[in-house]
Every structure is written in structure tokens, then in C-alpha cells.
C-alpha positions as CSV (number, residue, x, y, z in Angstrom):
1,M,-21.2,31.3,-4.9
2,R,-18.6,33.3,-6.9
3,F,-17.2,31.6,-10.0
4,L,-15.1,34.5,-11.3
5,P,-11.8,35.5,-9.6
6,E,-11.4,38.8,-8.0
7,V,-9.7,41.4,-10.2
8,Q,-8.7,45.1,-9.8
9,L,-11.1,47.7,-11.0
10,R,-8.6,48.9,-13.7
11,T,-8.3,45.4,-15.0
12,S,-12.1,45.0,-15.0
13,V,-12.6,48.2,-16.9
14,I,-10.0,47.2,-19.5
15,L,-11.6,43.8,-19.9
16,L,-15.0,45.5,-20.2
17,L,-13.8,47.9,-22.9
18,A,-11.9,45.2,-24.7
19,G,-14.8,42.8,-24.5
20,T,-17.2,45.5,-25.7
21,L,-14.9,46.3,-28.7
22,L,-14.5,42.7,-29.5
23,A,-18.2,41.9,-29.3
24,T,-19.0,45.0,-31.3
25,F,-16.5,44.4,-34.1
26,V,-17.3,40.7,-34.2
27,M,-21.0,41.5,-34.6
28,V,-20.5,44.2,-37.1
29,G,-17.9,42.2,-39.0
30,S,-20.2,39.2,-39.0
31,G,-23.0,41.4,-40.4
32,I,-20.7,42.9,-43.0
33,L,-19.4,39.5,-44.0
34,T,-23.0,38.1,-44.2
35,V,-24.1,40.9,-46.4
36,M,-21.0,40.8,-48.6
37,V,-21.1,37.0,-49.0
38,Y,-24.8,37.2,-50.0
39,H,-24.1,40.2,-52.4
40,I,-21.0,38.6,-53.9
41,S,-22.7,35.3,-54.3
42,G,-25.5,37.0,-56.1
43,Q,-23.1,38.9,-58.3
44,N,-21.1,35.8,-59.1
45,Q,-24.3,33.9,-60.0
46,A,-25.5,36.7,-62.3
47,H,-22.0,37.0,-63.8
48,V,-21.7,33.3,-64.7
49,S,-25.2,33.3,-66.2
50,R,-24.5,36.4,-68.2
51,T,-21.1,35.3,-69.4
52,A,-22.3,31.9,-70.4
53,T,-24.8,33.4,-72.7
54,D,-22.3,36.0,-74.0
55,M,-19.7,33.3,-74.6
56,S,-22.2,31.2,-76.5
57,A,-23.1,34.2,-78.7
58,R,-19.4,35.0,-79.3
59,I,-18.6,31.5,-80.3
60,E,-21.6,31.2,-82.5
61,S,-20.7,34.5,-84.1
62,F,-17.1,33.4,-84.7
63,L,-18.1,30.0,-86.1
64,S,-20.7,31.7,-88.3
65,E,-17.9,33.8,-89.8
66,V,-16.0,30.6,-90.4
67,E,-19.0,29.0,-92.0
68,S,-19.5,32.1,-94.3
69,R,-15.9,31.9,-95.4
70,V,-16.0,28.2,-96.1
71,V,-19.4,28.4,-97.9
72,L,-18.0,31.3,-100.0
73,I,-15.0,29.1,-101.0
74,A,-17.4,26.3,-101.8
75,K,-19.5,28.6,-104.1
76,L,-16.5,30.1,-105.8
77,Y,-14.9,26.8,-106.6
78,R,-18.0,24.7,-107.1
79,H,-17.2,23.9,-110.7
80,L,-13.4,24.1,-110.6
81,P,-11.3,20.9,-110.9
82,D,-9.5,19.5,-107.9
83,E,-6.0,20.5,-109.0
84,E,-7.1,24.1,-109.1
85,L,-8.7,24.0,-105.7
86,T,-5.4,23.5,-103.9
87,A,-4.1,26.9,-104.7
88,I,-7.4,28.5,-103.8
89,L,-7.6,26.6,-100.5
90,E,-4.0,27.7,-99.6
91,S,-4.8,31.3,-100.2
92,A,-8.2,31.1,-98.5
93,R,-7.1,29.3,-95.3
94,M,-7.5,31.8,-92.5
95,P,-5.0,32.1,-89.7
96,S,-7.6,30.7,-87.4
97,L,-8.0,27.5,-89.4
98,D,-5.7,24.6,-88.8
99,A,-6.5,22.9,-92.1
100,I,-8.9,23.1,-95.1
101,Y,-9.2,20.4,-97.7
102,S,-11.6,18.9,-100.2
103,I,-12.7,15.3,-100.7
104,N,-13.8,14.2,-104.2
105,S,-16.8,12.0,-105.1
106,A,-14.6,8.9,-104.7
107,G,-14.0,9.8,-101.0
108,K,-10.3,10.6,-101.6
109,L,-8.4,13.6,-100.5
110,A,-8.3,15.9,-103.6
111,A,-6.8,19.1,-102.4
112,L,-5.6,20.5,-99.0
113,S,-4.1,23.4,-97.2
114,I,-2.5,22.7,-93.8
115,A,-0.5,25.2,-91.8
116,N,3.3,24.7,-91.7
117,M,3.2,21.6,-94.0
118,S,5.9,20.8,-96.5
119,D,5.1,20.0,-100.2
120,A,6.4,16.5,-99.7
121,R,4.0,15.8,-96.9
122,R,1.2,17.4,-99.0
123,K,1.9,15.1,-101.9
124,E,2.0,12.2,-99.6
125,L,-1.4,13.0,-98.2
126,L,-3.1,13.6,-101.6
127,G,-5.2,10.7,-102.7
128,I,-5.7,9.0,-99.3
129,D,-9.1,7.4,-98.8
130,L,-11.3,9.4,-96.5
131,S,-14.6,7.7,-97.3
132,G,-14.9,6.5,-93.7
133,Y,-14.2,9.9,-92.5
134,R,-16.9,11.3,-94.7
135,A,-19.4,8.9,-93.2
136,F,-18.3,10.0,-89.7
137,L,-19.0,13.6,-90.5
138,G,-22.2,13.0,-92.4
139,L,-24.2,15.7,-94.1
140,A,-26.9,17.5,-92.3
141,E,-30.1,18.4,-94.1
142,N,-30.4,21.7,-92.2
143,R,-28.4,25.0,-92.4
144,Q,-27.9,24.6,-96.2
145,G,-26.1,21.3,-95.7
146,L,-23.5,22.6,-93.3
147,Q,-22.4,20.2,-90.5
148,W,-20.1,20.9,-87.5
149,S,-18.5,17.8,-86.0
150,D,-17.9,17.0,-82.3
151,K,-14.4,17.0,-81.0
152,H,-12.4,14.3,-82.8
153,T,-8.9,13.4,-84.0
154,S,-8.4,14.7,-87.5
155,A,-7.7,12.0,-90.1
156,V,-5.5,14.4,-92.0
157,T,-3.5,16.3,-89.4
158,G,-3.8,13.7,-86.6
159,I,-4.6,16.3,-84.0
160,V,-7.7,16.9,-81.8
161,T,-10.0,19.3,-83.6
162,V,-13.5,20.2,-84.6
163,G,-14.4,20.4,-88.2
164,L,-17.0,22.0,-90.6
165,A,-18.1,20.1,-93.6
166,V,-19.6,22.0,-96.6
167,P,-21.0,20.0,-99.5
168,I,-20.1,20.9,-103.1
169,D,-22.1,19.8,-106.2
170,D,-25.0,18.5,-104.1
171,G,-22.8,16.5,-101.9
172,A,-20.6,14.9,-104.5
173,R,-17.6,16.7,-103.0
174,L,-16.8,18.2,-99.6
175,I,-14.9,21.1,-98.3
176,I,-13.8,20.4,-94.8
177,A,-12.3,23.1,-92.5
178,E,-10.7,22.1,-89.2
179,L,-10.6,24.6,-86.4
180,P,-7.9,24.2,-83.7
181,L,-9.2,24.1,-80.1
182,D,-6.8,26.8,-79.1
183,T,-8.9,29.2,-81.2
184,L,-11.9,28.6,-79.1
185,L,-9.8,29.1,-76.0
186,K,-8.6,32.5,-77.3
187,I,-12.2,33.5,-77.8
188,S,-12.9,32.5,-74.2
189,D,-10.0,34.5,-72.9
190,I,-11.3,37.6,-74.8
191,S,-14.8,37.1,-73.1
192,R,-13.4,36.5,-69.5
193,E,-13.9,39.5,-67.2
194,A,-12.3,38.0,-64.1
195,D,-9.3,35.7,-63.6
196,S,-11.3,33.3,-61.5
197,L,-14.0,32.8,-64.3
198,E,-13.5,29.6,-66.3
199,Y,-15.4,28.0,-69.2
200,W,-16.1,24.6,-70.6
201,I,-17.2,24.2,-74.2
202,I,-18.8,20.7,-74.3
203,D,-19.9,18.8,-77.4
204,S,-23.1,16.8,-77.7
205,R,-21.3,13.7,-76.3
206,G,-20.3,15.5,-73.1
207,E,-16.6,15.7,-74.2
208,I,-14.7,19.0,-73.4
209,V,-14.1,20.8,-76.7
210,A,-12.3,23.6,-75.0
211,D,-11.3,24.4,-71.4
212,T,-9.8,27.6,-70.2
213,N,-8.0,25.6,-67.5
214,P,-7.1,22.3,-69.1
215,T,-4.4,21.4,-66.6
216,E,-7.0,21.3,-63.8
217,F,-9.1,18.4,-65.0
218,G,-7.5,17.0,-68.2
219,A,-9.6,15.2,-70.8
220,T,-12.9,14.4,-69.1
221,N,-16.3,13.4,-70.1
222,L,-18.7,15.6,-68.2
223,Y,-22.0,14.4,-69.4
224,N,-23.0,13.1,-66.0
225,L,-22.7,16.4,-64.3
226,P,-26.1,17.9,-63.3
227,I,-25.3,21.2,-65.0
228,V,-24.4,19.4,-68.3
229,R,-27.5,17.2,-68.2
230,A,-29.7,20.1,-67.4
231,G,-28.2,22.2,-70.1
232,F,-28.7,19.6,-72.8
233,S,-32.2,18.6,-71.6
234,G,-33.4,22.2,-71.2
235,T,-34.4,21.7,-67.5
236,P,-33.7,24.4,-64.9
237,L,-30.0,24.9,-64.2
238,P,-28.5,24.4,-60.8
239,E,-26.8,27.4,-59.4
240,T,-23.9,25.6,-57.7
241,M,-22.0,22.4,-58.3
242,S,-19.1,20.6,-56.6
243,F,-16.3,19.4,-58.9
244,G,-12.8,18.4,-58.2
245,G,-13.2,19.3,-54.5
246,T,-14.3,22.8,-55.3
247,T,-17.7,24.4,-55.1
248,Y,-18.6,26.7,-58.0
249,H,-21.3,29.1,-59.0
250,V,-22.3,27.7,-62.4
251,S,-24.4,28.5,-65.4
252,A,-24.7,27.1,-68.9
253,S,-25.9,28.2,-72.4
254,Y,-26.9,25.8,-75.1
255,S,-26.0,26.6,-78.7
256,K,-28.7,25.2,-81.0
257,A,-26.7,26.0,-84.1
258,L,-23.7,23.9,-83.0
259,G,-25.3,21.4,-80.6
260,W,-22.7,22.4,-78.0
261,L,-23.0,23.5,-74.4
262,I,-21.0,26.5,-72.9
263,V,-20.6,26.1,-69.1
264,S,-19.2,29.1,-67.2
265,R,-18.1,28.6,-63.6
266,I,-16.5,30.7,-60.8
267,P,-15.4,29.4,-57.4
268,A,-18.0,29.9,-54.5
269,R,-17.6,30.6,-50.8
270,L,-14.1,31.2,-49.5
271,Q,-12.6,29.6,-52.6
272,N,-13.7,32.7,-54.5
273,P,-10.8,35.2,-54.6
274,R,-13.0,38.2,-54.3
275,L,-14.8,36.8,-51.3
276,R,-11.5,35.9,-49.7
277,E,-10.3,39.4,-50.3
278,V,-13.4,40.8,-48.6
279,V,-13.0,38.4,-45.6
280,T,-9.3,39.4,-45.3
281,V,-10.1,43.1,-45.4
282,V,-12.9,42.7,-42.8
283,L,-10.7,40.6,-40.5
284,V,-7.7,43.0,-40.8
285,T,-10.1,45.9,-40.1
286,V,-11.6,44.1,-37.0
287,I,-8.2,43.0,-35.7
288,G,-6.7,46.4,-36.2
289,S,-9.6,48.1,-34.5
290,I,-9.3,45.7,-31.6
291,L,-5.6,46.3,-31.3
292,V,-6.2,50.0,-31.3
293,G,-8.9,49.6,-28.7
294,L,-6.7,47.5,-26.5
295,F,-4.0,50.2,-26.7
296,L,-6.5,52.9,-25.8
297,A,-8.4,50.9,-23.2
298,P,-5.7,51.2,-20.4
299,L,-5.5,54.9,-20.9
300,W,-9.3,55.3,-20.8
301,A,-9.5,52.9,-17.8
302,Q,-6.9,54.9,-15.9
303,G,-9.0,58.1,-16.2
304,I,-12.0,56.3,-14.8
305,V,-10.2,54.3,-12.1
306,R,-8.1,57.1,-10.6
307,P,-10.9,59.0,-8.9
308,I,-12.5,55.8,-7.8
309,R,-9.3,54.6,-6.3
310,E,-8.8,57.9,-4.5
311,T,-12.3,57.7,-3.1
312,A,-11.8,54.1,-2.1
313,L,-8.6,55.1,-0.3
314,R,-10.4,57.8,1.6
315,A,-13.2,55.3,2.6
316,H,-10.5,52.9,3.8
317,Q,-9.0,55.6,5.9
318,I,-12.4,56.4,7.4
319,A,-12.8,52.7,8.2
320,N,-9.5,52.7,10.1
321,G,-10.6,55.7,12.1
322,T,-8.9,58.6,10.3
323,M,-11.2,61.6,9.8
324,L,-10.7,63.5,6.6
325,K,-11.8,67.0,5.5
326,I,-10.8,67.0,1.8
327,W,-12.4,64.6,-0.6
328,P,-11.4,64.1,-4.3
329,R,-13.3,65.7,-7.1
330,G,-13.2,64.8,-10.8
331,G,-15.0,65.1,-14.1
332,I,-17.5,62.3,-13.4
333,V,-20.8,63.5,-11.8
334,E,-21.6,60.2,-10.1
335,L,-18.1,60.0,-8.5
336,N,-18.4,63.6,-7.3
337,Q,-21.8,62.7,-5.8
338,L,-20.3,59.6,-4.2
339,S,-17.5,61.7,-2.7
340,S,-20.0,64.2,-1.3
341,D,-22.1,61.4,0.2
342,L,-19.0,59.7,1.8
343,Q,-18.0,63.1,3.3
344,A,-21.5,63.5,4.7
345,M,-21.3,59.9,6.0
346,S,-18.0,60.6,7.6
347,D,-19.4,63.7,9.5
348,A,-22.4,61.6,10.6
349,I,-20.1,58.9,11.8
350,I,-18.2,61.4,14.0
351,H,-21.4,62.7,15.6
352,R,-22.7,59.1,16.1
353,E,-19.4,58.0,17.7
354,E,-19.8,60.8,20.2
355,D,-23.4,59.8,20.9
356,L,-22.3,56.1,21.2
357,R,-19.5,57.0,23.5
358,Q,-22.0,58.8,25.8
359,L,-24.5,56.0,25.5
360,N,-21.8,53.4,26.3
361,E,-21.0,55.2,29.5
362,D,-24.6,55.3,30.5
363,L,-25.0,51.6,29.6
364,E,-21.9,50.7,31.6
365,N,-23.4,52.4,34.7
366,R,-26.7,50.6,34.1
367,V,-25.0,47.3,33.6
368,V,-23.1,47.7,36.9
369,K,-26.3,48.5,38.7
370,R,-28.3,45.7,37.0
371,T,-25.4,43.3,37.7
372,N,-25.6,44.0,41.4
373,E,-29.4,43.5,41.3
374,L,-29.0,40.3,39.4
375,T,-26.4,39.1,41.8
376,R,-28.8,39.7,44.7
377,S,-31.6,38.0,42.8
378,N,-29.4,35.0,41.9
379,R,-28.5,34.5,45.6
380,K,-32.2,34.6,46.5
381,L,-33.0,32.2,43.6
382,E,-30.2,29.8,44.7
383,K,-31.5,29.8,48.2
384,A,-35.0,29.2,47.0
385,L,-33.8,26.4,44.6
386,S,-31.9,24.8,47.5
387,T,-35.2,24.9,49.5
388,V,-37.1,23.4,46.6
389,E,-34.5,20.7,46.1
390,L,-34.6,19.9,49.8
391,A,-38.4,19.9,49.7
392,K,-38.3,17.6,46.7
393,D,-36.0,15.2,48.4
394,E,-38.2,15.2,51.5
395,L,-41.3,14.6,49.4
396,I,-39.5,11.8,47.6
397,Q,-38.6,10.3,50.9
398,S,-42.2,10.8,52.0
399,E,-43.4,8.9,48.9
400,K,-41.0,6.1,49.7
401,L,-42.2,6.1,53.3
402,A,-45.8,6.0,52.1
403,A,-44.8,3.0,49.9
404,L,-43.3,1.3,53.0
405,G,-46.5,2.2,54.9
406,R,-48.5,0.5,52.2
407,L,-46.1,-2.5,52.4
408,V,-46.6,-2.8,56.2
409,A,-50.3,-2.4,55.9
410,G,-50.5,-5.0,53.2
411,M,-48.3,-7.3,55.2
412,A,-50.5,-6.9,58.2
413,H,-53.6,-7.4,56.1
414,E,-52.3,-10.5,54.4
415,L,-50.8,-12.1,57.6
416,N,-54.0,-11.5,59.5
417,T,-55.8,-14.4,57.8
418,P,-53.2,-17.2,58.2
419,V,-52.3,-16.1,61.8
420,G,-56.0,-15.9,62.7
421,N,-56.7,-19.4,61.2
422,G,-53.7,-20.8,63.1
423,R,-54.8,-19.3,66.3
424,M,-58.3,-20.6,65.9
425,A,-57.0,-24.1,65.2
426,V,-54.8,-24.0,68.4
427,S,-57.7,-22.7,70.5
428,T,-59.8,-25.6,69.2
429,L,-57.1,-28.1,70.2
430,A,-56.9,-26.5,73.6
431,L,-60.7,-27.1,74.1
432,K,-60.4,-30.6,72.8
433,L,-57.5,-31.2,75.2
434,E,-59.7,-30.1,78.2
435,H,-62.5,-32.4,77.2
436,F,-59.9,-35.2,76.7
437,K,-58.6,-34.7,80.3
438,T,-62.1,-34.8,81.7
439,S,-62.8,-38.0,79.8
440,L,-59.7,-39.6,81.2
441,E,-60.9,-38.9,84.8
442,D,-64.4,-40.3,84.1
443,G,-63.1,-43.2,82.1
444,L,-61.8,-43.0,78.5
445,R,-63.7,-44.8,75.8
446,R,-62.1,-45.9,72.6
447,S,-64.3,-43.7,70.5
448,E,-63.4,-40.6,72.5
449,L,-59.7,-41.4,72.1
450,T,-60.2,-41.8,68.3
451,A,-62.1,-38.5,68.1
452,F,-59.5,-36.7,70.1
453,L,-56.7,-38.0,67.8
454,N,-58.6,-36.9,64.7
455,A,-59.2,-33.5,66.1
456,V,-55.5,-33.1,67.0
457,E,-54.5,-34.2,63.6
458,T,-56.9,-31.8,61.8
459,G,-56.0,-28.9,64.1
460,S,-52.3,-29.4,63.7
461,K,-52.6,-29.6,59.9
462,I,-54.6,-26.4,59.8
463,A,-52.1,-24.6,62.1
464,E,-49.2,-25.9,60.0
465,Q,-50.7,-24.8,56.7
466,N,-51.4,-21.3,58.0
467,L,-48.0,-21.0,59.5
468,I,-46.4,-22.0,56.2
469,R,-48.6,-19.4,54.4
470,A,-47.6,-16.8,56.9
471,G,-43.9,-17.7,56.4
472,D,-44.3,-17.4,52.6
473,L,-45.9,-14.0,53.0
474,V,-43.2,-12.9,55.4
475,R,-40.5,-14.0,52.9
476,G,-42.3,-12.2,50.0
477,F,-42.8,-9.0,52.0
478,K,-39.1,-9.2,53.1
479,E,-38.1,-9.5,49.4
480,V,-40.2,-6.6,48.4
481,A,-39.0,-4.5,51.4
482,A,-35.4,-5.4,50.6
483,D,-35.8,-4.4,46.9
484,Q,-37.6,-1.1,47.6
485,T,-35.3,0.0,50.4
486,A,-32.1,-0.6,48.4
487,A,-31.2,-0.5,44.7
488,R,-30.5,-4.3,44.6
489,R,-29.9,-6.0,41.2
490,R,-30.9,-9.6,40.9
491,K,-32.6,-12.1,38.6
492,F,-36.4,-12.3,39.0
493,D,-39.6,-13.5,37.4
494,L,-41.7,-10.5,36.4
495,K,-45.1,-12.1,37.2
496,K,-43.9,-13.0,40.7
497,V,-42.7,-9.5,41.4
498,V,-46.0,-8.0,40.2
499,D,-48.0,-10.4,42.4
500,E,-45.8,-9.6,45.4
501,N,-46.3,-5.8,44.9
502,L,-50.0,-6.2,44.4
503,L,-50.2,-7.9,47.9
504,T,-48.9,-4.7,49.4
505,L,-51.7,-2.7,47.7
506,S,-54.6,-5.0,48.7
507,P,-55.7,-2.9,51.7
508,M,-56.0,0.2,49.5
509,L,-57.6,-1.6,46.5
510,K,-60.3,-3.7,48.2
511,P,-62.4,-0.8,49.4
512,L,-62.3,0.8,45.9
513,A,-63.8,-2.2,44.1
514,I,-61.1,-1.9,41.4
515,K,-60.4,-5.1,39.4
516,I,-56.7,-5.9,38.6
517,E,-56.1,-8.1,35.6
518,I,-52.7,-9.7,35.1
519,E,-51.7,-10.8,31.5
520,I,-48.1,-11.7,32.0
521,P,-46.6,-14.9,30.7
522,D,-44.8,-17.3,33.0
523,D,-41.0,-17.4,33.1
524,L,-40.5,-13.8,31.8
525,L,-37.1,-13.5,33.5
526,F,-35.1,-10.3,34.1
527,D,-31.7,-9.5,35.4
528,S,-32.4,-6.0,36.7
529,Y,-33.7,-4.0,39.6
530,P,-37.0,-5.5,40.9
531,G,-37.4,-2.8,43.6
532,E,-37.3,0.1,41.1
533,L,-39.6,-1.8,38.7
534,G,-42.0,-2.7,41.5
535,Q,-42.0,0.9,42.8
536,A,-42.7,2.2,39.2
537,L,-45.6,-0.3,38.7
538,T,-47.0,0.5,42.2
539,N,-47.0,4.2,41.5
540,L,-48.8,3.7,38.2
541,I,-51.4,1.5,39.9
542,V,-51.9,4.0,42.7
543,N,-52.1,6.9,40.2
544,A,-54.8,5.1,38.3
545,A,-56.7,4.1,41.4
546,T,-56.5,7.7,42.7
547,H,-57.3,9.7,39.5
548,A,-58.8,7.4,36.8
549,F,-62.1,6.4,38.2
550,D,-64.9,8.8,39.2
551,K,-67.1,6.1,40.8
552,Q,-64.1,4.2,42.4
553,T,-64.8,1.2,40.1
554,G,-63.0,0.0,37.0
555,T,-60.3,-2.2,35.7
556,I,-56.6,-1.9,35.6
557,T,-54.8,-4.3,33.2
558,I,-51.1,-5.1,33.6
559,S,-49.7,-7.0,30.5
560,A,-46.2,-7.8,29.3
561,A,-44.6,-9.4,26.3
562,L,-41.2,-9.7,24.6
563,S,-40.3,-6.9,22.1
564,G,-37.5,-7.8,19.9
565,P,-34.2,-9.4,21.0
566,G,-33.4,-8.5,24.6
567,Y,-36.3,-6.2,25.4
568,A,-39.8,-6.5,27.0
569,I,-42.8,-4.2,26.9
570,I,-45.0,-3.7,30.0
571,R,-48.3,-2.0,29.6
572,V,-50.4,-0.6,32.5
573,Q,-53.9,0.4,31.1
574,D,-57.0,1.6,32.8
575,D,-60.5,2.2,31.5
576,G,-61.0,5.4,33.5
577,V,-61.8,9.0,32.5
578,G,-58.6,9.6,30.6
579,M,-56.5,12.8,30.5
580,A,-56.5,16.0,28.5
581,K,-53.6,16.8,26.2
582,T,-52.3,19.5,28.5
583,V,-52.2,16.9,31.4
584,V,-50.5,14.3,29.2
585,K,-47.7,16.7,28.3
586,R,-46.9,17.5,32.0
587,A,-47.7,14.1,33.5
588,F,-44.0,13.3,34.3
589,D,-43.1,16.8,35.5
590,P,-42.2,17.0,39.2
591,F,-44.8,18.5,41.5
592,F,-47.5,18.3,38.8
593,T,-50.8,17.0,40.2
594,T,-54.5,17.3,39.4
595,A,-55.3,16.6,43.1
596,M,-53.5,19.5,44.7
597,G,-54.7,20.0,48.3
598,Q,-56.0,16.4,48.4
599,G,-52.8,14.8,49.7
600,G,-51.1,14.4,46.3
601,T,-47.4,15.5,46.0
602,G,-47.1,15.3,42.2
603,L,-44.0,13.1,42.5
604,G,-45.3,9.7,41.8
605,L,-45.0,9.7,38.0
606,F,-41.8,11.7,38.3
607,I,-40.2,9.0,40.4
608,T,-41.6,6.3,38.0
609,F,-40.0,8.2,35.0
610,N,-36.6,8.4,36.7
611,A,-36.7,4.8,37.8
612,I,-37.5,3.5,34.2
613,T,-35.1,5.8,32.4
614,N,-32.1,6.2,34.8
615,V,-32.0,2.9,36.6
616,L,-33.7,0.3,34.4
617,G,-32.3,1.8,31.1
618,G,-35.7,1.9,29.3
619,T,-38.4,4.3,28.2
620,I,-42.0,5.1,29.2
621,T,-44.7,6.8,27.2
622,L,-48.2,7.9,27.9
623,H,-51.2,7.9,25.6
624,S,-54.6,9.1,26.8
625,E,-57.7,10.8,25.5
626,P,-60.5,12.2,27.5
627,G,-63.1,9.4,28.2
628,E,-60.8,6.7,26.8
629,G,-58.6,5.8,29.8
630,A,-54.8,5.9,29.9
631,L,-52.1,3.6,28.6
632,F,-48.6,3.7,30.1
633,T,-46.1,1.7,27.9
634,I,-42.8,0.7,29.4
635,R,-40.0,-0.7,27.3
636,I,-37.0,-2.0,29.3
637,P,-34.1,-4.4,28.6
638,L,-34.2,-7.9,30.0
639,V,-30.7,-7.3,31.3
640,A,-30.2,-3.9,32.8
641,T,-27.5,-1.8,31.1
642,T,-26.8,0.4,34.1
643,E,-25.2,-0.3,37.4
644,V,-26.6,1.4,40.5
645,K,-24.7,1.4,43.8
646,P,-26.9,-0.2,46.5
647,A,-28.0,2.4,49.0
648,A,-30.8,2.8,51.5
649,S,-33.7,4.6,50.1
650,L,-34.6,6.0,53.4
């Protein structure tokens, strides 16, 4: 079964080339993409890990510089009064600091320097109570008393910031420097090596201190992120994370000095610009190569198809009977070889056509001669067949005449007894009458008259009974004769028909000492052809009596029973010598007999088979094994399904 449609060779070659190009570039492109994705993913992971550590070092370095400046101010002005500190703080405030101020021992703002602040605002802020703010910051016992705060809202400037607290006079006063978050972002921008690389600077509470892309997520607490928890706890860091619908390669570096976590991230998979660029380049290369291949494929296919098409055209011309001398040649070795082979085949075809033409002429002459011989043979066979058919018809008539002969013999045999008994009774009455006449002449006594009357009564009864028996036999034989001499359909009792036909066989069966057993139920009625059925049963009984018993003794059983609605089965079984398989197969063939030369014609079972199948509308089967007797099984309908025109059998 073909599933693909038929296409031209040129189309097939183009599709083959295009498919090969497509499969090649798809496989190569897929391999390149796989390698590049793996390589870029590894580079991105190494990049975020390296930059997180580098960012942490840069921020620590920057904040250490801030610490050094603030500590230096604290040392220089440790013993100066608060009013002198203001001028020093103003001059010392670095451009990167948003504010620097001092808190006295009472927790109030003593001096301050804030970028872009007016004197009026400065005077307004001096003296405010920052004792609660001081408690918020606290003083650490490490790093010489320095303390960096988490991200918070400044109590002085009111903006979000991170602050550094440096104690003066053993903690009696504080110098506080506030660093704007923008400064940390500027440091991050300096450290960034790629536009897609982003940072988070996260304080100990998980709040974002600085974000290189603040508009993406806004103010968010990230403490529950796996990378943040792992960074603060010191457990192994995950290599990727999903956040905000994007997958990132991620790494983190913890700053012990500040207690902060620097998280670097870069988009992974196709969300990574570099990877998208590689995919785009590969796809453009593959598509461009395929387009070029599709453009070149028809040209290449044309060069391959042209010599094949010319060769196919020559082959088609040869098939149509045109003989060619010139065959195409090209640059393909296989096609040249094919052209040479086709040319050789063409020459061979020419020679073979000549041979076939001569052979056909010889065959035609032989056919004419053989046809004449067959015609003569057919005529002889037809004549022989007619002779055989005539002989078969004559033999069938002979079989039927033999059956009538058996009928007449049986009739004579059966009538002999009642006729003889009647004759004996009449003869006895005649003698009694002579004695009675003599007694009348001598003088009749009453006892003699009584004896004569008793004898007359007894003789007349005997004669009457035997005449009635003879009449019944004549009517039965007449019925059998009428049934067998003409295909007459009527209603009949099977048991009665079997009994009547057995009477016709009694002269043949009595000398053979063969026992006939009848197992047929009463009132098994048929509407069929009793003559054909009786003839079939008679032939089966005669066949068994003739061939089944070596010692001329045995039993033939005839049984019958209903078989389903509207059918009956009749079995004729003997306990004789049985038959071989070869005999069983040919038993119903015409002219087949195992007693050839002994008076058998081989038509008995053939006539039986035709009567059962063609007239009675039934079937007959034979089962026999050597030494186990034979069983004929007849299955016929109770009402015949065929109509046979009555005709004389003779």
C-alpha cells in the first residue's frame, strides 16, 4: 500500500536536497545552540559569582574609606566644643555623604552638615532630641566602636539612608554620617560589566538597601528568597532562581564587616540577551542557508534529472515499438551504464522479436494441426460418451426391471401361502360335501348333519381369511408397484412403506439367513415420494445383503427418528465386514462395484444417491471402517421440497 502521492523525479530530487539541507542545518544548529547555551550558562554563572564577590569587596572598600574619614574627624574633634564642630563637619562632609552631624551626651543634635540646607533650617534642627535615634543605632563593641545601620529613614533629613555611628569621648557623643543609597548604586554601576547584570544590596533584615533596577520590583523584603536565606546562613547557594516571572543565574556574597548581602543576578535561558543574540544568529544562519539551498536545489536537480528524463523517454519509445540507435550520455557514470544496458536490451528485444515471430508461425501451424486432431478426438469422445450414457440408461432400466422382478417374486412368494391355504380349505369342503351326499343316500343322521355344518363353517372361514390376506397383499404390492413405476407423490406412513418393500425382498433374504430389525416409530408420516424412498432403501438392503456378509449371516437394522423441525433421519446399518476408505470415497460413483463380473452393475448406490438428493430433497452419508460394518444416514424433509412430474420408470 502506497501512502505518499506520486511526484516527478525533479520534484523528488528537490525535496530530497531541501530535506537533507533542512535536517542537516537543524541538527547542526541544534548542536550549536546546545553547546552555546551550556557555555553561556556556565559563563553567566561564573560571572554572577565573580561579580558578587567583587561588588562586595568594592562596597566594603568604599565604606571603609567612609569609616576612615569619619573616624579621623572624630579623633580630630574629640575634645572640641559642639559649636566648633559645625564648621569642621561642614568642611569635612564629602560629596558622597548626604549628612554628617553630632549628638551630645544629652542625646540632642549639637552640630550638623547637610547638603543643600539653609541656615534657617540648620538652626531649626539644632537641639532636637535624638536620644531614641541613638538607641536605634546602638554602639557596637567591635570594630573600635563603629556601627553601620540597616536601611532606615533618617531622623534628621527624613530620607531613606544608611548611617555610620562613631562614638566620641567613650560614647558620650556620637558622630553620625549618613550615606545616600544612590552612592551605592553608583558603585554598582561602576562594577557592572554587562547591561543585563543587576545587583541587590540587602541589609540584615532582608530589606533592599540598593537596587540597580529599582523600578522593576520596588521596595521589597527579600528575606524569604532561597538565595538570601542561603547567603545569610552560609549554606550552599542555588545557581538559579525565579523572581518576578523571570529565571536568573544568581550568586551572593556576604559582607561580614557590614552584615549585608550582595546578590548579583543575570537573566537565564532565552531571557538572557546574549543567549537570545546567539539563537537569533543561529536561526538566521540556518534559515539563510536553507533559502540558498532551496534556490540552488532546482538547478542541481535539473542537472540530475535531464539525463534520466531523456533515458526514460528512450525507454518509453522502445516500449511503443520504436527502435533507437542513439542513446543519451552524460557526466554520471551510473546513468551512462544504464543507457548502455538499455541499448543492449533494445538490440536483444529486436532479435527476440524475430525469434518470437518465427516461433509464433510454427506454433500456429502446430495449433491448426492439433486442433484438427482434437476435433477428431472430441467427435470420438462424444460418440463414446453417448454410448456410455445409453448404456447407463439401459443399466438403470435394468436395475428397475430387476426391482420389479424382485417385486413379482416377492408377490408370488407371499401370495403362495394364503392361496394355498384357501385352496386346501376348499378341497376339504369338497370332500366333506361328497361324504355328506353319500350320507343323504344312506340316511342322514343328526350328528352327521351337525359335523358337516361345522366343517363347512370352518372351511369357509379359513378360505375367507386367506382370501382377505391375499387381497391385502395384492393391494400392498399394487401400491409398491405404482410407487416404483411412476414418481408419485402422496402422504404415507414410513413404517408401512418399509414393511411393504421388505415383503418384495423376502424371497432373496430368506435363503441368506439375514435378520432385518425395524426400529421405526408408528405414525411417522411423510408427504413425499414413497416409490423413490422405497427404491433407495431396497437398494441399500440389497447392497448390504450382497457385499456386507462373508458367511451370508448378519443383521441389518433400519431405524428412523425426527431430526429438528420438519426433518427425519433414516439409518440403514449392518454389522458386516465394512469398507475401506477408498471404497467409501467412491461408493456413490456410477459403475463402481467391488463385485465386477458377478452380476453387479455399480448403479445401485448411484440411483439411491440421486433419489435422495434430487427427488426427496435430502442428503445421504456413508460411514464405514473395515471390520465395523457400514452406516448409511439419510436426512430428508417430512414434506418434499421438489416436484417431480409423474412418468413411467420403464
